[in-house]
N, C-alpha and C positions, 0 to 999 in steps of 0.2 A: 514696269507697269504691272505685270502679272503678280509680282510679290505683294504690291499694295492691294491689289484686288483680292488675292487669296486671304490676306490678313482680315480684310473687311468681311469676307464670306464666312470666316471661322468665328468672328466675334459675336454673332447673334445666334448662338447655338440653340437657345430655347425656342426662338421663333422658327428656326429651321426644323427642329424636331416636330413642332406642331404642324408645320407645313408639309413635312415628310409624311406625317400620318394622313393629312388630307390627300396628298398625292397617292399614297397607298390605297386609300379608299376609292379614289377615282380610277386607279389602275384595276382594282378588283371589279369595280362596276363595269368598266369597259371590257374586261375579260369575260364577265358573265353575259354581257350583251352579244359578244361574238360567239357564244355557245360553248365556252370552255367548261368542261365538267369539273365538279368539285373533287373528283378523285385524283386529279393531277396536283402536285405540289405548287404552291403559289410562287410564281417567278418574281424574283427581286432584282432590281437593277444592281449592277456592279458598283456604280458610283454615281452620285448626284451632285451637280454644281448649281448654285443659285446666286444670282446677283439681282437685287431688286425683285421685279416680277418675272424675270427670265430664268428658265430652268434648262439645264443640259443634263440629260440622263444617259449614262453609258450602259448599254446592254451587252451581255456576253453570251454568245451562242456557240455550242460545240457541235461539230459535225464529224462523224466517223468516216474515214476513207473506206470504200467498199472494194476497191480493186487497185491494181497497179503496184509499183514497187513499194509504196508506203501504205500498204493495205491496212495495217493495224494502227495507223497514226490518227490522232484526234486533231482536227483543225479547229482553232479558236478564231471566231469571227466577232469582232466588236463593232458596234454601231452607236451613233450619238443621235438622240432625239432632242430637238430644240423646240421649246414652247414658251408661251407667255401665259402666266396664270392670272386670273382676275375673278372678282366676285360678280356673280350673275344673279340679279334679283329675281329673274323669271323662273329659276329652277326650284324644284321641290315645292310645288304648289304655292309659289309666291313668297316662300320663306327665304329663298336664296341659298346658294351653294357655290363652291369654287368650280370654275370652268377653265378651259385652256384653249389657246388659239395658236396657230403657226404664223400669224401675221403680226408685224411689229410696227408700231408708230415711231415717229421721230425720236421721242424720249426713250424708247426701248432699244433702239439700234445699237447704241454704245454698250449697254448692258449685255445684249445678245452677243456682240463681238467678244466681249471680255469672257463670257461664259464659254464660248467656242474656243478661245485661246486656252483657258484652263483645261477644257476637255482634250484639246489637241496635245497639250503638254503631258497630260496624264497618259494618253494613248502612246505617245513617243516613249515615255519612261517604261510603260508596261510591255509594249510589244517590241521595243528596242532592246530588251534585256534577254531575248531568247538566244540560247546557245545551240548551235547545230552539232549533233554527234556525227563525226566523220570517221 
């Protein structure tokens, strides 16, 4: 099932690129609303999966160990943000803009599950490939 879904997700590259730009604008706006200064480099997601109106964004954060036997080790922590994008006519003084929600209707649940499966597969491949130096 995921092979069929991933093929469909890759086939509409032009639409995804435009939607990625919309998502980047929304992310920048939400970062500025949270008070993030312009001096920090803009954070980009590690990977984005989209099926229909459901988006799964994989974020990668690094944390430096400060003490203990692995004092100079960098720990990589990945998380997945799941959302549904929709056009909201009420935004931008009635002109409309893209908005997002974390609630899903009956028609979106299957797409949300498929996006989560793609994200889970990506995380397994990415994090399962770590080799420990012994």
